[in-house]
Residue, then its C-alpha position, 0 to 999 in steps of 0.5 A: m156719230n163720229t165723236d172727232r167730227p160731230l158735224e159730219g153730214l151737216r151742210v153749211v152755206e157761209m156768206g160771210q166776209l172778211l174775217a169772222g164769218p169765214f173763220a166760223g165756216t172753217v171751224l165748222g168744217y174742221f168739225g165735219a160740216e160740208v161748208i159751201k162758201v158764197e162770195p160776191p162776183t168780185g171775191d172776198p174783200i179780205r184778198q185785197w186787203i191781204r194784197d195791199l198789206k203784203s205790198a206795204l210790207i215789202r215797201i217797208e222792207n225795201k225802205t221805199y214805203g211812204v216814197c211816190r213811185v212816180t215822183g220819187k218824193l216823200i208822200n205827205k204823212k196826212r195821206l199816208e195816215l188817211v190811205p196807208h196802202a196808197t204808196 
């Protein structure tokens, strides 16, 4: 057994979503396991969350977060709290 990669030779099927499951698969891979990631046809939901977060951060930086792209008016604070990425 390789002490640097003690899980070498082990095959793991990782079907987790978002953070904890995929992170566990990554750690197992670091230790030598062959990790096979299975995702739904639409992909892991975390990817959409990351895209939404990046979009929000860009709009905050541009000082346009909370401003409707269509009307140019401020979006109601309650709506932003309910759906923070819907700007």
